[in-house]
C-alpha positions in Angstrom: 6.7 -2.1 -20.7 4.5 -2.0 -17.6 4.3 -5.8 -17.5 8.1 -6.0 -17.6 8.3 -3.6 -14.7 5.7 -5.6 -12.8 7.8 -8.8 -13.3 10.9 -7.0 -12.0 8.9 -5.7 -9.0 7.7 -9.2 -8.2 11.2 -10.7 -8.5 12.6 -8.1 -6.1 10.1 -8.8 -3.4 10.3 -12.5 -3.9 14.1 -12.1 -3.4 13.9 -10.0 -0.2 10.9 -11.8 1.4 13.0 -14.1 3.6 14.8 -11.0 5.2 12.1 -8.4 4.8 10.9 -8.3 8.4 14.4 -8.2 9.7 15.3 -5.3 7.4 12.5 -3.2 8.9 12.6 -4.5 12.5 14.0 -1.4 14.1 11.8 1.2 12.2 8.8 -1.1 12.7 9.3 -1.0 16.5 10.0 2.7 16.6 7.3 4.1 14.3 5.6 1.8 11.8 3.5 -0.1 14.4 2.1 3.2 15.8 1.3 4.4 12.3 -0.4 1.2 11.3 -2.6 1.4 14.3 -3.5 5.0 13.4 -4.3 4.0 9.8 -6.6 1.2 10.8 -8.5 3.4 13.2 -9.9 5.1 10.1 -11.4 1.9 8.8 -14.8 1.1 10.2 -15.2 -2.5 9.1 -17.3 -4.1 6.5 -15.7 -5.6 3.5 -12.1 -4.3 3.2 -9.4 -4.7 0.6 -5.8 -4.5 1.7 -3.5 -3.9 -1.3 0.1 -5.1 -0.9 -0.3 -7.1 2.3 3.4 -8.1 2.2 4.3 -10.3 5.1 1.1 -9.4 6.9 2.3 -6.8 9.3 -1.1 -5.1 9.3 -3.1 -8.2 10.3 -2.7 -7.5 14.0 -4.6 -4.2 13.5 -7.5 -5.4 11.4 -10.8 -4.0 12.9 -12.9 -6.6 14.7 -15.7 -7.8 12.5 -14.1 -6.6 9.2 -14.0 -9.0 6.3 -10.5 -8.4 4.9 -9.3 -9.6 1.5 -5.6 -9.0 1.1 -3.6 -9.2 -2.1 0.1 -9.1 -3.0 2.2 -9.5 -6.2 4.8 -11.7 -4.4 4.3 -15.4 -3.7 7.0 -15.4 -1.1 5.6 -12.4 0.7 2.2 -14.1 0.7 3.7 -17.3 2.2 4.7 -15.3 5.3 1.4 -13.4 5.4 -0.4 -16.7 5.5 1.7 -18.0 8.3 1.1 -14.8 10.3 -2.6 -15.0 9.6 -2.5 -18.6 10.9 -0.6 -17.6 14.0 -3.0 -14.8 14.8 -6.1 -17.0 13.9 -7.2 -14.3 11.4 -10.1 -15.1 9.2 -9.2 -13.4 6.0 -8.6 -14.0 2.3 -5.0 -13.9 0.8 -4.6 -13.8 -2.9 -1.8 -13.4 -5.4 -2.8 -10.4 -7.5 -1.3 -7.3 -9.3 -2.6 -4.0 -7.9 -2.7 -2.6 -11.4 -5.1 -5.4 -12.5 -7.4 -6.2 -9.6 -9.6 -9.2 -10.3 -12.7 -8.0 -8.5 -16.0 -6.6 -9.7 -16.7 -2.8 -9.5 -17.8 -1.4 -6.2 -17.5 -4.6 -4.2 -15.5 -3.3 -1.1 -16.6 -0.9 1.6 -13.0 0.4 2.1 -9.4 -0.2 1.0 -6.1 0.3 2.7 -2.4 0.1 1.7 0.8 0.7 3.7 4.0 1.6 1.9 2.7 0.1 -1.4 2.3 2.8 -4.0 6.1 3.6 -3.8 6.6 0.2 -5.4 3.8 -0.3 -8.0 5.2 0.5 -11.5 2.2 2.6 -12.5 0.8 4.0 -9.2 -2.0 6.1 -10.9 -3.3 3.0 -12.8 -3.3 1.0 -9.5 -5.0 3.8 -7.6 -7.7 3.9 -10.3 -8.2 0.2 -9.9 -8.6 0.6 -6.1 -11.1 3.4 -6.8 -13.0 1.1 -9.2 -13.5 -1.8 -6.7 -14.4 0.4 -3.7 -18.0 1.5 -3.4 -18.7 5.2 -4.2 -17.7 7.3 -1.2 -15.9 4.4 0.4 -12.8 5.3 2.4 -9.3 4.6 0.9 -6.6 5.0 3.5 -2.9 5.0 2.6 0.3 5.1 4.7 3.1 6.1 2.3 6.7 7.5 2.3 7.0 10.1 -0.3 9.5 12.6 -1.8 10.4 15.4 0.6 9.4 18.7 -1.0 12.5 20.6 0.1 15.5 21.8 -1.9 18.6 19.6 -1.8 16.8 16.7 0.1 14.2 16.2 -2.7 16.9 16.4 -5.4 19.0 13.9 -3.5 16.1 11.5 -3.3 15.6 11.9 -7.0 19.2 11.1 -7.6 19.3 8.0 -5.4 15.9 6.7 -6.5 17.2 4.3 -9.2 19.7 2.8 -6.9 17.2 2.2 -4.0 14.7 0.8 -6.5 17.2 -1.8 -7.8 18.5 -2.8 -4.4 15.3 -2.8 -2.3 12.2 -2.4 -4.5 10.6 0.9 -3.7 10.9 4.3 -5.3 11.9 7.0 -2.8 10.8 10.0 -4.9 7.1 9.2 -5.4 4.5 12.0 -5.0 1.7 9.8 -3.8 -0.7 12.5 -2.5 -0.5 14.0 -6.0 -1.0 10.6 -7.6 -4.2 10.1 -5.6 -5.6 13.3 -7.1 -4.4 12.3 -10.6 -6.3 9.0 -10.2 -9.5 10.9 -9.5 -10.0 10.0 -5.9 -11.5 12.6 -3.6 -8.8 13.5 -1.0 -10.3 14.0 2.4 -7.2 14.7 4.4 -3.4 14.4 4.2 -1.5 14.2 7.5 2.3 14.5 7.7 3.6 12.0 10.2 7.2 13.0 10.1 9.2 16.2 9.9 9.4 17.3 6.3 6.5 15.1 5.2 8.6 12.0 4.4 5.7 9.8 5.7 2.1 10.7 5.1 -1.3 9.4 6.1 -3.6 10.0 3.1 -7.3 9.6 3.6 -9.4 9.7 0.4 -12.9 8.6 -0.8 -13.8 6.6 -3.9 -15.1 8.7 -6.7 -17.5 6.1 -7.8 -16.0 6.2 -11.3 -15.1 3.0 -13.2 -12.5 2.5 -15.9 -14.0 1.4 -19.2 
């Protein structure tokens, strides 16, 4: 079941890859750029994993001296990320990979980041456990995510519209990612609401040092 959902997720993002940047151009200019910069300010460097690199919008903000390895499930998204990395002369690794099945050894990264990713992964808790596994104990895991608004009517409306948005665009709009971070066993350091109502959150956590057997 999860593998079927993963294939559907990949197909959706392959489909929208050619227009993805145009779809988000306005909100990227108004808010996402500022939030991306804020997120990467919490990453000190070292060996960093970026989960769900997409078209590479974060590349501009990678810390100087960091060795970034970025993964994504969509071939067509990665094509655009590789072009952006080339244009920016970024020295980084870009690999096709499923966030739920990361092909890295335990505790190999100093930190990990993801922006607007765990709204799309079919099994977010499983993927977060994988991120926890590959980051060194105590290593920082920084997420920028849109989540379900915890308010009457608005939250219920998001629940109602979630299947339609998922089919058309790829993400869930009713995920509770801060709660999923805790379910995955990560140690939450801070959760900051970036918008009114908590629609977008910056989540800073630490790897627990646990590995999945």
